N, C-alpha and C positions, 0 to 999 in steps of 0.2 A: 694406877691400874690395880685392880683387885687380884688377890691370890688366885682366884678361879680363872680370871682372864690370862694371868701369867702362865698358869698350867696349860690352858688350851693353846696358847701361843707356842709354848715349848713343845707340846705334842705335835702341833702342825709342823714345826721345824724338823722334828725327828722323822716324821712321815716323809717330808721332802727328801731328806737324806737317804731314807730307806728305799724310796722309789728311784732316786737319782743314781744310787750305786750300781745296780745292774745295768741301767741305761749307759752309764759311763764305761762299764767293762765289756758290754756286749760286742761292740764293733771290733775289739782287739782279737776276738776268737778266730777271725778269718785270716789273720796275719801272724807271721813269725818275726820276732826281733832278736837279732844277735848283736851283742854289745862287745866292743873292743876298746882298748886304749892304744893309740898309735902315735909313733914319733914321726913328725913331718918337719924336716929341717930343724929349726930351734923350737918347735912347738910340740907339746904333748896334748893330744886332743882325744876326747871321747868320740867314738864313731859307732853309729847304729846302722845296721843293715836290715832293711824291711823287705820281706818277701811274702807272697801269698802262701799260706800254710799248705794248701793242697798241691802246690807246684814245687815245693821244696825238694831238692835232689835232682830235678830235671836239668839238663844242660841249659845254661843261660843263653838267650838269643839277643842279648843286649844288656845295657845297664844305664842307670841314671845316677848322677852325683848331684845332690840337692843342697844348696847353701842357704842358710837362714839370714835374716837381716840384722841390723844393729839393735842391740838390747833384746834380741830374741834368742831362740835356742832350737834344737832339733825337735823337741816335743811339740812345739806350736806348729811345726811343719807337717804333722802327722797326716792331716787330710790330703794334702798334696802328695805326700809320699805314698800313701795308700792308693791314690788315684793312679800313679805310675805303676805301682806293684800290680794293679789289676791287669796290666798289659802282659804280665808274666815275666817281668824283669826285676832283678834286685835293685834296691834304691839305697845308696850310700849317703848317710846324713851325718856330718860332723857337727859337734859343738865347736865353733870357732874360738880362738884364744880369748880367754877372759869371759866367756859366755857359758851358761849352763854349768856343766860339770868340768869343763876344761879350765885349767889354770891360766893365769895371765902370764905376761902382760899383753894387753890388747892395744893395737893401733891399726888404723886402716891398712897401712903398708904391710904390717905383720900379718894381718888376716889374709891379704892377697897372696903374699909369698908362701905362707903355710898352706893355703888352699892349693896353690900350684904344686907344691911339694907333695901334697896328699894325692892328687890325681896322678902325678908321675909315679909315686910309689905304688899305687894300686895297679897301674899299668905294668910296672916292672915285675910285680908279683903275679901277673896274669889274671888278676881279679876283674879287670876291665880291659877292653880293647878299644883304643881311641875311635876307630872308624865304626864301632858299634855302641858308642856311648853318647848320651845326652848330658850336657852340663846345664843345670837349671838353678835358679835362685830367685829370692824375693828381696827387694830393696837393695841394701848393701850387698846381699848375696847375689842379686841379679847383676849388679855392676861387676862383681868378682867373676861371675860366670862369663860375662862378655869379655873381660880383660884377659883372663888366662886362656880363653879359647884361641886367641891368636897364636899362641905357642903350642898348645896341646893338639889343635886341629881335630876336634871331636866330630861326630856325625852331625850334630846339631846343637843349638843353644835355645833355651827358653828362659828369657829374662822377664820376670814379673815385677812391674813397677820398679825398674832399676833406679838406684840413687843417681841424681844428676851428677854429671862429670864435666861440666863446662859452665863458665860464668856467663849465662845468657838467660833470657826470659825472666828476668827479675831475681835470679839466683846470684848471690854475691860470692866472691872467691873464699871469704872466711867460712862459709857454710858448706863447702865442698869436702867430702871425704877423699875424693880423687879429682885431680885437676886437669887430667887429659882424657879425652874421649877415645875409646878404642875403635878399631875398625871391625865391624860386624862380619863374622865369617859366614860362608854359605849355610843355608838351612837354619837361619836364626829367626825366632819368633819373639817379638817384644810386645808385652801387654801393659796397658795402663788402665786405671779405673776412671770412670766418668767424673767422679767427685774428688779426685786427687788434686793437690796443688798444681796449678797450671804450669808452673816452671818445670815440675817433674815430668808431666806427660809430654810437654813440648820438647824437652830435652831427649826423652825416649824416642819421639818421632824423628828428631834430627838424626839420631844414631842410625835409625832404620833407613832414612833417606840417603845418608852418606855411604851406606853399604854399596850402593850402585849395583845391586844384584836382585833379580826378581825373586830369588829364594829367601831374601830378607824381608820380613813383613812386620808391620806395626798394626796393632788392633786396639781400639779403645773399647773397653768392656762396659756396657751400660750398667748403671745402678750400683757401681762399686766404689768403695773408698780404698785407701791405701791398705788398711788392715783387713777389710772384708775380702780382699782378693785371696787371702789365705784359705778361706772357707767357702769360696764361691763355686757352686756347681758349674757355672758358665766357664770360669777360668780353668777348672779341672778338666772339663770336656775339651776345651780348646787345646790344653796341654797334652791330653791323651791323644787327640787326633793328630797333632803335630809329631809327637814322638812315634806314633804308630806308622805314620807315612814315612818319616825319615829312616826308621829302623826296619821298614817293610814287615810290620807286624799286623796281625788281624785286628781290624778296627771295630771290635764288638765288645769292648770292655765296659763293665758296669761302673757306676760311681760308688765310692764308699759311703757308709752310713754317717749321718750327722747325730746319731743317738748320743754319742759321748758329749757333744756340746749341749744338748738338751739336759742330760744328766748333770753337767757342770752347772748350768743355770739353776736347776732345781736345788742342787746342793748349796749354792751360794745363798739362795732365798732361805733355805733351811737354817743355815748358819746365822743369817741376820735375824730370823725369827727366834732362834734360841738365845741370841746375844743379849736381848733386853732382859728377860727373866734371869739369865745367868749373872749379868752385872748387878741387878738388884739384890740377888742372893749374896753376892760377894761383898757388897758395900753396905747392906743394911737399909734401914729406913731413910726417907728423905731428910736432909739436913738443911738448916737455915744457912744462907750465905753469910760470910763474914761481914760484920758491920763496916769494916774498913773498905769493903768493896763498893760502898756507897760513894766513896771519894773518887770513883773512876771518872775519867774525863767524859765530856759530852760526846755523843756519837759523831758529830761533825768534826770535833777536835781529834777524836781517836782515828777517824778515817784519814784526816790530813797528816797526822803523825805517822801512821803506817806508810802512807805514800812518800812522805818526806824522808823517813829513815830508810825506805827501800832504795830511793835514789842515792842517798849517801852511801849505802852499802855497795851499790853498783860502782860508784866512783872509787871507793877504796879497793874493790876487787880488780879494778883496772891495773892497780899497782901491786896488790898483795892479796894472796889467797891463804888464809891461816890454816885451812884444812886440806891443802895440797898433799899432805902426808898420807891421806886416805888412799891415794892411787886408785880412784874410781874415775873412769872416763866421763868427764863433765859432771860426775856426781860430787867430786870434791869442790867444784865451783858452787853447786847448789848448797852443800853443807856449809860452806863459808858464808853464803848469802843468808841462810837461816841464822847462823851464829851472830853475824854482825847486825842484822835487823833485830833479832831478839835482844841482843845486848843493848842496843840503842833504846828500845822500848822500856826495858827494865830499868836502865840507869836514869831515864827521864822521869820515871815514877818509882824511884827507889823506896820512898817511905811506904807507899802502898804495897810494893813488892815484899818488903820486910814484914809488913803486918800480915800479909796473906800466906807467906811461905810456911810458917809453923803449922803442921797438920799432924793429928794423931797417927803414929806409925802404922797402926792397924789399917787405916784407910789408904795410906800410900802403898803399903804392901798388897792390900786387896786389889787396888787399881793396877799395880805392876803384874801381879799373878794373872789377873784377868786379861791384860794386854798380851802377855806371853802366850797364854793358852789359846787366845783367839788367833794370834799370829800362827801358831803351829796348826791350828785347825784349818785356817784359810789356805795357808801355803801347802799343807798336806793334801787338801782337796784339789787345789789347782794342779799339783804335781800328778795326781791320779787321773785327772780328766782333760786338762787343756794345755798346760805349759809348765816347764821346769821352774819351780818356785821354792823348792826346799834348799835352804842355805847350806853351803858347805863350810868347812873350817876357815878357808881363806876369807869368806864373806863375814862369818861370825867374828873374826878377829877385828874387823872394822866397825862392828856394831857399837861398842862403847863411845867412840868419838862421834859417830853419826847421831847416836842417841842424845849426846850432850847438845849438839847443835839443834836438833829437832826439839828438844825439851825447852831450850832457851827461847826459840821462836814461838812455840805454842804457849809457853808461859806468858810471854809478852802479849800475844793475841788475847789470852784470857784476861789479862789486866785491862786491855782496851775494850773488851766486849762487855765488861761490867757484871753486875750481880744477876742472878737468875730470878728474873721477875716474870717475864712471859717467855716460855720456852721457845715457841715458834719464832717470835720476833728476835730473840737473842740468837737463835740458830741462823736466821737469815742474815743478821748483822755480822755474826762470826764468819760466815761464808764470804760476805762482802769484803771483810778485812783480808782474808786469804786471797781473794781474787785481785784486790789492789796490789798485793805483794807480787802475785804471779804476773800481772800485767806489766809491772816494772821489769821483771825478769825478761819477759817477751820483748819489751821495748829495748832492753839492752842488746838482744840478739838482732832485732830488726833495724834499729836506728843507731845504736852505739857500736855495732859490729863486734860484739864480744866473741862471736864465733861459736857460742854454746848452743848450736842449733838443735841438739838432742832434747833440750828442755822444752822447745816449742813443739817438736814432734811428739813428745810424750805428754803434752798438755791434756789430751782427752783422758788418759789413764790417771793423771793426778787429779783431774776434776772429779772422776768417779771415786777415787780414794778419799778425797776431802769430803765429798758429799756423804759417803757412808761412815767414815771414821768420825766425822763431825757429829753425827747423831749419837755415837757412843760417847764422845767427849762431853757433849751436853748432858747426857744421862749421868755420867760419872760426876760431873760438877754438881748436878742437882742432888744426887744421892749422898755425896760426901761433903758438900758445902765447901770444897777445897779446890782452888785453882791449881795447887801443886799436884794433887792426885789426878786431876783431869789432864794436866800437861804430861805427867808421867805415862798415863795410859795412851794418850795420843802419840807421844814420842816413840813408844815401843812399836806401834803399828806403822808410823811414818818411816822410821829408820829401817824396819824390816822390809817395807815395801820398796824403798830406794835401793837397798842392797840386793833385792831380787832383780831390779831393772838395769842398773848401771853396770857396764862391763868393767872387769878388773884391768887396770892399766899399769 
C-alpha cells in the first residue's frame, strides 16, 4: 500500500470517528443517569438509575428493576432501560457480581441472592414499591427476575430470553445456570427470539404454560436472535406496552434512538481503517519471513496437529486446569485450553520455535505498544457507545497470566500457519486453524459434557474477534517478519477481549 493510500485510509477512519462521536452521545441527552455503589447482602454492586431528564423530580408512578445477562453489564442494557424510562418511571440497573464495574466473586447462585437482596433493600428504603414495580431481565437476568419474583411479588415481570432452567428440549444439566424452574407470578410476560436456540425458547414457553394463569403470556418475537433482543424495537414496544398496562400508565411512550449504535459501528469502522496505517508506521517496512519458517509443516499436517492437540488439551482439562487461579467464570478453562494447546504445538516443533523466537527488540516493543494502544482505543470506544469494556484493576491483575496463555496459543498457530507467501491464503488458513481449535472446545461442551456452555454462547463474539484481530496479526507478521511480534500483538488483544467478557469468579 502506498503512502498516499495509507494517508487516505487514515483520514477516512478519522472522519468515521468524528461523525460517530456525536451520534453516540446524542441519545443520552434525553436521559439522566445517577450512579451509586450499593451493598446487597455479601455483594457490592454498581447501580445506575435511568430517568427521563424532563421528568426528573416528579413523583414516581412506578419503577423497573432491570437485570443483565451472563457476561453482560448495565451499559449494554441501555436501549431497554431507556424504553422503560420513556414511560416516566425510574429504571434501576445493577452490574451483577463480577460483571461490569462490580467486584466478584460471581456464581449464578450469588447473582440471584444479591439481586433479591437488592430489590428488598430498594423497597426497604422506599425507592421502589413492590406492587408498583416491574422486574425485568435478559437471559440470566430474565431467569433471575422470574426466580426472585416469587418472593418479592412485584406488579409484573418481563423475562426476555430467560436462560433455561430445566434439563429438557436438548438442554443437559451440566449447561444449566439454575436447575429448578420457577413458578411464574401473575402479569408475567416471557419473550423469546425466533432465531434463538430451540431449547431456550421451548423452555421459556414451558414456564409460561406452567403458570396456569391467563395473565402469564409467552411471545415469540419474529426476526430476532438472543442478542438482538436487547436492541429490538419490537421487544422494546412489547415491554413498554406490558409495563404500561400492569402499572396503569399512559400507553403513548416513544422508543429511544438507535443513533448510539450507528455511532458505535462508525467508530469501529474508523478504528479498523486507522489500524492498518498505524501498524505500518509502528513496525516499519515489510520484512522477509525467517528462512526457518520454510520448515513449517504441510497444511494438512498442521491442521491435523491442531485438531489432535486440541483433543489432548480437552482430555487433560477434564482432570486439571492450570489456569484455575485466574478466577474467571469459565475463562480460566479457556486460558488453560489456550496454554495446553499452544504448549503442545510449540514442543512438537521446538527447533522451528527456537529459530523463530529471536526478534529485534524494537519490533516486539512496536507490536506490544500497537496492541496496547488499539486495546485502549477499542475498549474506550465501546465503553462510550455500547457496552462496559474498560478494564478495572481486578481485571488488569489477571492480564499477565491470560496474556501468557494467549501468546503461547497464537505463537503455536503462527508456527503452523507457515511463512507469509500469499497474504489472503495464509489468513484463510490461519482462521481455519483457529476454527479447528474452537470446534474442539464446542465439542467438549456438547459431547464431553464439560459444562463450559459460556464458550459456546460467546462463539459469535470470538468469531468476530478472531476475524478482525487476525487481519492485524497477519499485517504485523508481514511487516516484522516475526512470529513472536505477531503473537505478542494478537495476545494483547485476545487477553484484553477475554477479560472484558468473562465474569470475575
